[in-house]
N, C-alpha and C positions, 0 to 999 in steps of 0.2 A: 630479131633479125639484125645482125652486125655488120657494118661496113668496115670495122678494124680489121686490117690483115695481120695483126700483131696476136690476136687471139687464135690461138692454137689449141684445140682440144679442151676448150673452155670448161673449167669445173662446174659451171652453172648448167651446161647442158648435161654433162655427166649425172649431176645430182638430180636433175629433172627425170632423166631416163630411169634412174637407179628408183626414184620414187615412183616409177609408172606413168609418167606424163608422156603423151605423144609430142614429139619434137618436129618443129617445123624450122630449118635453119638456114642461114644464108652460107653460101658455098666459100669455102677458104681452104687454104692448104691444111690437110689433116684431117678435116671434117669428115670426109668419106670413111675414113678409118674408125671413127666414132661412131657416127650414125650408120647403121648396117642397113644394106637392101632390104626394105619390106619392114623396117623398124622406126621410120621417120621419114621426113621429106626434106631434101635440100634443093634450094633454089637460087639463081642469082639474086643479090639484094635489090636489084633494080627491075625484076621481073614481076612487077605489082600485079598484073593480070592472073599470072599463073599462081602467085601466092594467094590472091584473093579467091581464085576459084577454088584452090585446094581447101582452104579454111571453110567455104561454104559447104564443100563436099563432106569434110569431117564433121561439120555441125549436123549435117542431116544423116550421117552414118556413124553413130556412136559406138556400135559394135566393131566396125572396121578401126576406127581409132583405137578402141581398147585393145583389139587383137595385135595392132601394129606395136602400141606401146608396150606390150608384153614382150614382143620380139626385142626391142630396144632395151629392155629392162635385162632380158636374159643375157643379152650382148655385153652390157656393162658388168655384170656379175661375174661373167666367165672371163672378160678379157681385161679388166681393169680393177681386179681384186688382189690387194698386195699378198695375202696369204698364199693364193694360188700362184700367183708369179714367182714368189719365194720358192715355193716347191718345184716349181717348173726348173729353175735355175739350180737348186741343188741337185736335181736329177741330171740336168746337163752337165754340171761339174763331175758328179759322180761317174756318169757314163764315160766322160773324156778322160777321167782318171783311171777307168777299167779299160779304156780303149775300145768301147763300144760305140763310141760316137765319132 
């Protein structure tokens, strides 16, 4: 959990999600885009009680945590993949040239 407002879409969080880790993150601009609903947890960095409760919940519900980690992993694979994004851009430009976009 970081309190640094300058950390937007931190690579460490993306890498953790990509490797299948369940993410509990502090709220900052852009983090909601990175951590999808159901794919991790986002809290205010000073909400210690809620964070603690969630960590305890996860530690006693491993399957819950694993299932949510897979949601986060899939989100990163589908939305932060350079190859996929390049193909989407090519299609966008092709459609624009053809007048279908």
